[in-house]
N, C-alpha and C positions, 0 to 999 in steps of 0.2 A: 905225654901228659905231665911229667914232672917239670919239663921246660915250660909248658903253658902255665903251670901253677906258679913257677918263679916269676914269669913275665907278668902274670896277673897281679901278684903281690906288689910288684914294682910299679904297676900302672895305677894311676889315680882313678881310673874309670873301669878297671877290669876285674876288681876283686869279686864282684858279685857273680861272675861267670863260673867260678870254681865248682859250683854245685852241679854242673852238668858234665863233670869229668867222664862219666860213662860213655858220652858221645864224642869225647875229644879225639880218640884214636881215628875214628872214621872221618872226622872233620879235617884232621891234619893230613890224612891220606889224600883228600880231595882239595887241599890247599885253601880251606875256608878259614875266614877270620874267626877269632874267638867270639866276636860280637854276634856272629851268625848262629852261634850255638843256642841262643835264647829260644828261638823257634824258627827253624829254617823254612824256606818257601815250599809250599805244597806243590808237588809236581808228580807226574806218573812215576818217575824214578824214585821220588821221595816216598810214595805210597808203597812201592816194593820194598824199600829199606825198612819202613815202619812195620810192614807185614813180617819180614824176616825177624825183626826185633821182637815182635809180639810172640812169634812162635818160640824163639830162643828163651824169652823171659817167662814163658808159660802162661801167657794171657789166655783166658778161655778155659783154664783148668782150676779155677778157684782162687787164683792169685789176687790178693787185695791190692787194688790200685786206687789212685785218687780220682775225684770227679770234679768237673768244672763247676757244677752246682754247689760244691762244698768249699769253694774258695773262701778263705777266712775273711772276716770283716777287717777293714783297715781303718785305723784311727785317724781322724782328720786333724788339721793343724791346731785348732783351738783346744781340742781335748788333750793333745800332746803338750801344749804350752801349760795348760792347767795342771797336768800331771807333773811336769817339771817344776812348776811353782810350788806345788804341794810337797814334793820331795825336798826341795830346797828349804822350805819353811820348817821342816822337821829336823834340820841340822841346828843344834844348839851350841852356844859357846862353851868351851871346856873350862869349867870353873876351877879345875885343878891348876890352871895356869894363873899364877898370881900377877904376872906382868900384864897390864891392860893392853898394851900395844901388841904383845905376842898373842894374847887371847883373841883380839880383834882380827889380827892378820890370819891366824889359823882358821877362825870362823869364816872369814871372807873367802879364803882359798877353798875350804871344803864346800861351802855353799855354792860357789861358782862352779866348781868341778861337778858337784852333784847335779846341778841344773843342766849342765852340758851333757853329762853322761846319761841322764834320764832321757833326753832327746835322742842322743846318738844311739843308745842301745835299742830303743823302740824303733827307730828308723832302720837300723841294721836288721832287726828281726823281721820287719815288714818286707824289706828288700829280699832277704834270703827266703822268706816264706813263700812269696809268689814264684820265685825261681824253682824252689824245691817242689812246689805243688805242680807246676807245669811240666817239670821233668818227669814226674811220676804218673802222669796221665796215661790212661789207656790209649794206644796208638790212634784209635778212631777219634777220640775226643781231642787228642793232640792235633790231628788234622783239622778238626772243626775250629780249634783255636787258631791254627795257622791261617786258614781261609778267612776267618773273621778279622784277624789282625790286618791281613792284607786289604780287606774291604774297608776297614777303618782308615788305613793309610790313604786309600783312594778318595775317601771323604775329606781328607785334610788333616786327620789326626796324626801325631808323631808316631814313629815306630816304637814298639815296645823296647827294643834295644836302646833307642835314643832316650826314652823315658827313664829307663833304669840307669843309664849313664848320667843323666841330669840328676836323678835321685841320689846317686852315689856322690856326685859332685856337691850336692846340697849338704849331705851328711858330713862330708869331709870339711866343708866350709864351716859348719857348726862346730866341729871338733877343733879346727884351727883357731877360730875366734875364741872358743872357750879356753884353750891353752894359753892364748895371749892374755886373756882377761885374768886367769888364775896367776900367771906370772906377774902381772901388774900388781895384783893384790899382795903377792909375796914381797914385793919391793916397796910396799908402803912404809913411810917413815913415822906415821902416827896412827893411833887407833881410828881417829876420825877419817883420815885419808883412806884407810883400809875399808871402812864401811862405804865411803863414797865410791871408791873404785869397784867394790863388789856390786853396788847397785848399777853403776855405769856398765860394768862388764856383763852382767846378766842381761841388761837391756840390749847391749850390743849383740849377744848371742841370739836373743829373741828376734832382733831386727834381721839378722842374717837369715835365720830360719824362715821368717815370714816373707822376706823378699824373694826367696827361692822355693816357696811352698807350692808353686804351680806344678812342680814335678810330682809331689805327693798327691795333689788333686787329680792329676792326669792318671797316675797309677790307680787311684780309687775308681776313676771313671772306666779305665780299661778293665779292671777286675769286675766291675758291675756288668759291663757288656758281655764278658765271658761267662759270668756266673748265670746270667739269664738266658743263655742259649738253650734251645729245646733239648730235651734229654732222651737218649736211647740207651736202654740198659745194655752195656757192652758185653756182658757175660750170659745174657739170656738168649735162647735161640731166636733167630730172626729170619723171616722170609722177605727178601727184597724184590720188589717188582721193578724190573728194568725194561726199558723200551724207549722209542723215540717220542717226541712231544705229541700230545693230543691223541694217544692211542687208547685211553680209557683206564689207565692205571689207578687213578684216584677213585673212580667209580667201583672198581673191584675191591679196593681196600675198604670202602664204606660198606660194601655188601657182605664181605666175609668176616668183618670184625664183630666181636662181641661187645656191644655198647657203641658209643660214639667215639670215633677216632680223634686223637689230639691233632689240632691244627698248629703246625710249627712254622715259625718265621725265622729265617737266617739272614744276617746282614749282607751276605754275598749272593743272594738270589732273590729275585722279585717274585718268585713263585712260592706259594704257600704249600707246604708239604704235610702229608698225613701219616701218622703212626697209629696203627690200630693194634688191638690185642685180641687174640683168639684164646678162649678158655673152654677146654673140653675135659671130660673126666680124666683122660690120660695125658693130656697135653696142655701146655700153656706157652704161647710164643707170641712174638711181635710180627706185625706185617707192616712194611714200610714202603710208602710211595716215594719215588725219587725223581729228580729232574730228568728230563728227556736227554738221551745221548744222541748226538748228531753223527752223521756219516763223515768222519774226518779222522786225520791221524791223531794218535794219542797225544803228541806234543802240542797239538793245537786246541786241546780241550780247555774249556773255561772252568771257573770255580764251581759252577752249578753241576757240570758233568763230573768234576772232581769229587763232589759229595757222593754221587752215585757210585763211582769207582771205589771210593774210600769205604763205603758201606759194604760193598762186595768183597773188597780185599782184606779189610781189617776187622770185621765183625764175624762172629760165628754164624754165618748166613748161608741160606740156600737161595737160589735165584729162580725167579719166575719171569721168563722173557715174554712180554706182552706185545702182540702184533695186531694192528688193524689192517687187514689186507683187503678191505673194501674200497680203498681209495678215497675215503671220506675225511682223512686226517690232514689234508693239504699237501702241496707239492714238496714241502720240506721233509715230510714224513711219508713219501710215496711207498707203496708196497715193495718195490724193487730195492729202495734204499733201506727199508726196514729189514729185509732179508739179509742185505749186506752187513748191516750193523749187528744183526744176530750172529752171523758167522764170526765177526770180529770179537764180540764180547765172549762168545763161547770159546774161542781160541785162547782168550786171555784168562779164562777161568775154567780150564778143562776138568778140574777135580771137584768143583762145587756141585752139590746136589742141584739138579736142574730140571725144570719142565718148561715146555712151550705152551703158550696160550694164544689162541686167536680170538680177540675180543670182537664185539659187534657182529657176532656170528649170525645174527638174524639178517644181515646184509650179504648179498652175493659177493664172490671174489671179483676184484677189479679185472678189467680186460687184459691188463699187462702181466697178470700171473695166472697160473693154472694150478690145479690140485696137486700136481707132481712137484711144484715148487714149495709147497707147504711142508715143513719138517715133519718127519715121521713121528707119530705119537702126539701131535699137537692137540690140546684140548679145545673144543669149540665152546665158547662162553658168550652168552648175551645177558648182560645185566638188565637190559630193558625188558626182556621177556622171561628172565629167570632161568635161562637154559644153561645147563652145565655147572651151576653153582655148587651143588652137592658134590659132584665129581671133583671140582677144583679144590674144595675144602678138604676132601679126603686125600687128594694128591699132595696138598701142602702138609697135611699131617704125616704122610709118608716121607716127605722131605725132612721134616723135623726128626723123625725116627732115624733117618740116615745120619743126620748131624749127631744124634745121641750115640750112635754106633761108632762115630768118629771121636767120641770123648767130649763132645760139646753139649752144653746144656745146664751146667751148674749155675744156679741163680746166685747173684751177689746178695749180700745183706742189704735190706732196704735202705735207701738214702733219702733223708728228709730234705726237700727242696725249700729254701727260704728266700724271700725277696731280699735283695741287697739293700742295706741301709747305710748311707754315708754318715759316718760319725764325725761331727765337726765341733 
């Protein structure tokens, strides 16, 4: 870590990475670049690493963590320039200097440096702010951020690492131009020349900043996308509905939820997801619909499946595996494949509180399966006919009680979600 700090200080584009030093040791072990420390690629191995980190850092036991919805506002170029101009205008000539030339030179140097430093400090704080915020996210939200940033890259947006590198290069260019302008003012031979050099130097600093301000605008855009991601309370008990596509998970969420579930859109999935809330006298928990998991190896899973696994792996969750064994969910979700995926997911999460649900129970079993193939204890549920709903709700409450016995269930302080406003 000390070597990485030294290398980052020497690098014109690496200084901003120092805030992620808690992850440095692991990164160095795997030979990863410092740039990759911003937000590594989401993968099955990555989810396991994040889960281990969550347990070691105490997430789920009341630890205060940062939220994507609370990413701070970032000031746009025009407002930064106005702030720099205002700070510069507050610098007054030193009337104690009797020599007019010295007084003008001193005023020019201090004004130019003040203008430059106002921009530089604000940019550095914004750069460090987003890095520190992302590094302190709950592992589940960190995974959401990773998946979202990957989706934005596929849409043609630059990577966050690249944006921050360009941002740092812009800040350094502003500082360099400001130093050169201040030095020119200091070398002025007359008071008039000092004033002229001051105006020219400040104009040059502003030009450098405006010419490279796209990095700031891109950072604001990225923060906006991350901040508007749908929210799941990471410390509140969660019942995650898992299963293959088209098996009836969303219908169950709508049926068991108290009130209307939230409809969530994520950039990395075309499927709209539901998060419901169940409020009972003794319980309050979330119920989450997730993208369908297909029958394939873990390393072949796509970002949509990654969201499902992240919810199961990184949140204080109990799992409800939903199966439609009637054969009405399509060839991709045939009963045989569903049972195979069920075994795969159960093996991946053996310690999670778990129940099996057979949805569309008003329909008979498909010919390719028999009653002996259905996992023991599976609940029979039909949303259409209202069969098994009360038993399912009671079973989900039992799952939440199991989570509480495991020390899960402390609710975080409420977080106010605000729409992101670009300040320009």
